[in-house]
C-alpha positions, 0 to 999 in steps of 0.5 A: 587351638581348640574352643572350650565352652564351660556351661555352668560357671559355678565353683567347679566350672570357673576353676576348670575353665580358668585352668584350661584357659591358662593352657592357652586355650580359647574358653567361653563361660556361659553364666548368669549375669551376676556371675558374668559381672564377677568374672570381668576382672578375671579369675585367680585360681590357687590350690592346696600346694600353693600353685596359682594363676591369674587368668584374664580376660575372660569371655562370657555369654549370659543366660538369665533363666532356665528358659534362655539359650545362648547365641549359636557358638559351636565348640570343640569341647563342651564341659557341662558343670551344672549339678545333676538336678539341673541336667534335664533343664540344660538340654535345650539351652546347650543345643546352639553350642553343639556342632557335629563334632562337638565332644560333650563332657559331663562333670556331675556327681553320682551315676546316670546323670549324663543319660539325658545328654546322651539321649538328646545328642546321640550323634555326638560323643558324650563322655563322663568326667570324675571331679575328685576335688572340692573348690571353694571361693575364698573371695569373689573371683578367687577359686581355690582347690582344697584337696588332691586328685586328678580330674579323670576323663573317660577315654575315647578310642575312636578319636585319634587326637582326643587323648593328646588334646585332653592331656595337653590341658593338664597342669599343676593346678589341674592334673588330668588323667584318662580312664578306660573304666569310668563306671568303676571309678564313679562307683568308687567315688560314689562310695565316698560321696554317700556321706554327703547326705549324712553331713547334710542331715547332721547340719554340721561341718564334715570334720565335726561329723567324723568325730562322732562315731554314730555318724560314722557308723551310719556312713559305714552302713551305707558303704557296706550296702554299696559294696554289696551292689558292686560285688553283685555286678563283679565291679572291682573298685579302683583305689581313690582314697588313702585306703581301698574302699572295702576297708573304709567301713571298718575304719569308720566303725572304730572307737573315736580315739582309735579312729583319730589315730588311724584316719588322720588324713581323713580328718585333716580337712578344713574345719568349716567344710560341709558337703554341697548337699548341706547347702542345698537342703539348708537353702530349701533346694532339691538335692542330688540324692537320687544320683547318689544314695538313690543310685545305689538303691536303684541298682540294688533293686535290679540285682535283688540286693537289699539296701535298707540303710540307703533307702531310709536315708533317701526317704529322709532327705526327701522328707526334708526337701518337702519340708516335712522334717528339718536338718540337725539330726544327732548321730544317735538319732540318725543311726537309730533311724537307718537301723529301722527305728523312728 
């Protein structure tokens, strides 16, 4: 039996760890005391297909602050499920968990967030993981996967048992697959995630945002620029949505009555769902913008590609972070701004 440690017992971490433990694996959650107390009764995991499992008892180690570290507990697999903005800060905290053969799996959004982990643990295998679905907490201890998609793990050809070890964790609650081209997959996911900043700045549910053509036109402009960056790198994006990525900007720009017909699946979401970046900005926290739209801008600069819309969105989010502006932009105002207006 392999030993798994989940570092960062948030929504994704709790769901992931509970699903892994349901496959008869040894799992330790590293969490803040308030979260550890909540997990004493176990975790109920459910999904949109009505699968469910009650997982208990759970093993937890607690850390009270970013200065704390855990007792030395070497593990086979260390899943890092904190946000991009917290990655640099966890390097010291996870050292007691990393042995010579520990495989570290980074489950962050965007591009490049695994770099500090790779630099600190260059003798270990550090792999990227793409999490395509969202998880909500319906009530304390009840984690619900609300959308489809396979958790996809970067392949490790040098480790003969790795593929079997990872795929053995797959279940109806947590479908898992492996990929030999994680970079292309993360670019494809990043295209879909470019709308996170738009949703945060709009200060409204995703469904309401998508009903507004001006917001959709902003998203389309951001995606157009990403597609130029991808083309310059000769990356072929895998299809991870109902449509290939290159068609999505065209669909977003359709008049709203036609968009409602063509994009029914895109609109078939919980009417209350908001992007995680909205929560960050509304709570006065730093967002993941540097690893999302910011990653597009940095890659474009190295390639000589212009990305004015993404640059302006990054600037606007940072102004909100500095409390120089407030969220709650109209679609028309945001569209004007990304097109060069004030």
